[in-house]
C-alpha positions in Angstrom: 88.0 85.9 143.1 88.4 84.8 139.5 88.9 86.9 136.4 88.2 85.9 132.9 89.7 87.5 129.8 87.7 87.7 126.6 87.8 88.9 123.1 86.8 88.1 119.4 89.0 88.1 116.4 89.2 87.7 112.6 92.0 88.1 110.2 94.2 89.8 112.9 97.5 88.8 111.4 96.7 89.8 107.9 95.4 93.1 109.2 98.3 93.6 111.5 96.5 93.7 114.8 98.9 93.2 118.0 96.8 90.0 118.7 99.6 88.0 120.4 100.7 91.1 122.4 97.1 91.8 123.6 96.5 88.4 124.9 100.0 88.1 126.6 99.6 91.5 128.4 96.9 90.2 130.7 97.3 86.4 130.4 99.1 86.2 133.8 96.4 88.2 135.4 93.4 86.1 134.2 92.4 82.6 135.1 91.0 82.0 131.6 91.1 83.7 128.3 88.1 83.1 126.0 88.4 83.9 122.3 85.5 84.1 119.8 87.4 83.1 116.6 85.9 83.7 113.3 87.7 81.9 110.3 88.9 84.5 107.9 90.9 84.7 104.7 92.8 81.6 103.7 96.1 83.4 103.8 95.5 84.7 107.4 97.4 82.9 110.3 95.4 84.2 113.3 94.5 80.7 114.5 98.1 79.7 114.4 99.3 82.6 116.3 96.7 81.9 119.1 97.7 78.1 119.2 101.4 79.0 119.3 100.8 80.6 122.8 100.2 77.1 123.9 98.4 78.1 127.1 95.8 76.0 129.0 94.1 79.3 129.8 93.0 79.9 126.3 89.6 78.7 125.2 88.6 79.0 121.6 84.9 79.4 120.6 84.4 79.2 116.8 82.0 81.7 115.5 80.4 82.6 112.2 81.0 85.9 110.5 77.5 87.3 109.8 77.5 90.9 108.8 74.2 90.6 107.0 72.6 89.6 110.2 74.2 92.1 112.6 74.5 95.4 110.7 76.3 98.7 111.4 79.1 97.0 113.1 77.0 95.5 115.7 78.4 92.1 114.6 81.2 93.1 116.9 79.0 93.3 119.9 77.4 90.1 119.1 80.9 88.2 118.8 82.0 89.9 122.1 78.9 88.6 123.7 79.3 85.1 122.4 82.8 85.1 124.0 81.4 86.5 127.3 78.8 83.7 127.5 81.5 81.1 127.9 83.5 83.1 130.7 83.2 81.8 134.3 85.0 84.5 136.1 83.7 86.9 138.8 85.1 89.8 136.7 85.4 89.8 132.9 88.2 91.7 131.3 87.3 92.5 127.7 90.3 93.5 125.7 90.0 94.3 122.0 92.8 92.7 119.9 94.3 96.1 119.2 94.5 97.0 122.9 97.3 96.2 125.2 97.9 96.7 129.0 101.2 97.9 130.4 102.5 95.4 132.9 102.9 98.2 135.5 99.2 98.2 135.9 98.5 94.5 136.4 98.9 94.5 140.3 96.8 97.5 140.6 94.1 95.9 138.5 94.0 92.8 140.5 93.9 94.8 143.7 90.8 96.9 142.4 89.0 93.7 141.4 89.4 92.3 144.9 88.5 95.6 146.3 85.3 95.8 144.6 84.3 92.1 144.6 81.9 92.5 147.5 80.6 95.9 146.4 77.8 95.1 143.8 77.0 98.7 143.3 80.1 98.8 141.2 79.3 97.1 138.0 82.4 97.9 136.0 86.0 99.2 136.0 86.9 102.3 133.8 90.3 102.7 132.2 91.9 105.8 130.8 93.0 105.5 127.1 96.1 106.3 124.9 95.1 106.1 121.2 98.3 105.8 119.0 98.4 107.3 115.7 100.5 106.5 112.6 103.6 105.3 114.6 104.4 104.4 118.3 105.6 107.8 119.2 102.4 109.9 118.8 99.1 109.4 120.5 95.7 111.1 121.4 94.1 111.1 124.9 91.8 114.1 124.5 88.8 115.5 122.7 87.6 113.6 119.5 88.8 110.3 121.0 87.1 108.5 123.9 89.3 109.3 126.8 87.9 106.6 128.9 86.1 103.4 128.6 84.8 100.3 130.5 87.1 97.2 130.1 86.2 95.1 133.2 82.6 94.2 134.0 80.9 91.9 136.5 79.8 88.5 135.0 76.0 89.4 134.9 73.8 88.3 132.1 72.2 91.6 132.0 75.3 93.3 130.9 75.9 93.2 127.1 78.2 94.8 124.5 76.7 98.0 123.0 76.8 99.4 119.5 80.1 98.5 117.9 81.3 96.8 121.1 83.3 99.8 122.2 81.3 99.8 125.5 78.6 98.1 127.6 75.0 98.5 128.7 72.7 97.0 131.3 69.6 95.6 129.6 66.3 94.7 131.3 65.5 92.4 128.4 67.8 91.2 125.7 67.5 89.2 122.5 70.6 89.7 120.1 69.8 91.7 117.1 70.9 94.8 115.3 68.2 96.9 116.9 69.0 95.5 120.4 72.7 96.4 120.2 71.9 99.8 119.0 69.0 100.7 121.5 69.0 103.0 124.5 65.3 102.2 125.6 65.2 99.6 128.1 68.9 99.9 129.0 71.0 101.9 131.4 74.6 102.9 131.8 76.8 100.9 134.1 77.9 102.1 137.5 81.7 102.2 137.4 84.9 103.1 139.3 87.7 104.8 137.5 91.1 103.1 137.8 94.4 105.0 137.5 95.4 102.7 134.7 95.6 103.0 130.9 94.7 101.0 128.0 97.1 101.4 124.9 95.2 101.3 121.8 97.2 100.4 118.7 94.3 100.2 116.2 95.7 103.2 114.1 99.4 102.0 114.0 99.6 100.0 110.7 101.5 100.3 107.4 99.4 102.7 105.4 98.3 100.1 102.8 97.1 97.8 105.8 95.3 100.5 107.5 93.4 101.4 104.3 92.4 97.7 103.8 91.2 97.4 107.4 89.3 100.6 107.2 87.6 99.5 103.9 86.8 96.2 105.3 85.1 97.8 108.4 83.1 100.1 106.2 81.9 97.1 104.1 80.9 95.2 107.3 79.0 98.3 108.7 77.2 99.4 105.4 76.8 96.2 103.5 78.2 97.7 100.3 81.4 96.5 98.4 82.8 99.8 97.5 86.2 100.8 98.9 86.0 104.4 100.4 89.7 104.7 101.4 92.6 105.2 99.0 95.1 102.4 98.6 97.5 104.2 100.9 95.9 105.6 104.2 97.1 109.3 104.8 97.7 109.8 108.4 98.5 113.3 107.8 101.2 115.5 109.4 102.2 113.8 112.7 103.5 117.1 114.2 99.9 117.9 114.9 99.6 114.8 117.2 100.9 115.0 120.8 104.2 113.2 121.2 104.2 110.2 123.5 106.9 110.4 126.1 106.3 107.2 128.2 107.2 103.5 127.7 105.3 100.8 126.0 104.3 97.5 127.4 107.1 95.0 127.5 105.1 92.6 125.1 105.2 95.3 122.4 109.1 95.6 122.1 109.3 93.1 119.2 106.6 94.9 117.3 108.2 98.2 118.0 111.5 96.9 116.7 109.7 95.8 113.5 108.4 99.2 112.8 109.4 99.8 109.0 107.0 102.4 107.5 108.4 105.6 108.9 109.4 106.8 105.4 105.6 106.6 104.4 104.6 109.0 107.1 104.4 112.7 107.1 106.2 114.3 110.1 105.7 118.0 109.2 103.8 120.4 106.8 100.1 120.7 106.2 97.3 118.1 105.6 96.6 117.2 101.9 93.7 119.4 100.8 92.6 116.7 98.5 91.3 114.5 101.3 88.6 115.0 103.9 90.3 116.2 107.2 90.7 113.8 110.1 88.6 114.8 113.0 91.6 115.9 115.1 92.7 118.1 112.2 89.3 120.2 112.2 89.7 123.6 113.7 86.8 123.2 116.3 88.4 120.0 117.7 91.9 121.5 117.7 90.5 124.4 119.8 88.6 122.1 122.1 91.8 119.9 122.7 93.9 122.9 123.4 91.4 124.3 126.0 91.1 120.7 127.6 94.9 120.0 127.7 96.1 123.6 128.7 93.1 125.1 130.7 91.0 122.2 132.1 93.7 119.7 133.2 92.6 117.2 130.6 88.8 117.4 131.5 86.7 116.9 128.4 84.4 119.5 127.2 81.1 117.9 126.5 81.4 114.4 125.0 79.4 111.3 125.3 80.0 109.2 128.5 78.4 105.8 128.3 78.9 105.1 132.0 77.8 106.5 135.5 81.0 107.3 137.3 80.4 106.5 141.0 84.0 106.9 142.3 87.8 107.0 141.6 89.7 103.9 142.9 92.6 104.9 145.1 95.0 102.0 145.3 96.2 101.0 148.8 99.8 102.1 149.6 102.1 99.1 150.2 
């Protein structure tokens, strides 16, 4: 059995993505790690960071940044697919560069891949998610944030990234285009098994000025306009309204945690600024749903879109 890791990346250092940590978190698990790298700003050191890892497992595929061709953030899906095409493993572990795997899950993941290798009815493996917000001490894993997502898929040519590359679909026929990455017709959800493992998502943990820069860039890529819609300093709002994280972070994140230096720019009490649109988790209807899910439903989500067909929950063997 072989496992390929893969991702795409552009301007990761300049926009404070935990690129190095993301790669290292599964590098020991995989047999190769394919990265579709798009040259970015001249003052960005993404390529140097990748090269500094000095691993024979890492394979770089240079890619063009073409938001005018792949609109509505489907460029991310295309770039993910481009890296996927160069993977040789039986299983493919897609990890976005703001996602990190805790080392405590690596043996379980390897065990699950082996368990399902000869069971073709399972096309992907589903992970639980923790979405960190503002700092490393607060995170979401409930309504308004996707609680689970597929991150390991079989190496099948019919499986492609979908929409903004958050997830996957099985296509009967496929030709890469904006319309293809957005369509539901002619596709179906993957049949998956849920692992008792988590992906740590750090996409919303950046200094406020970098968070705004990142969000404005994403907005321009999606819409094609050149107007910034976020203020110079991103307002995370009062963090006392966000669940407190009581666990441990992956070992590869310790240096980044130690470098956390924007605490004085965050709000830890009080009320949201009425002068800005509320974040989704600040809206009353989502706060009520989240309370019901966490306190009465044992974490089960009320409604919500699930881009997968859950076949079973994986139960690791006791050793």
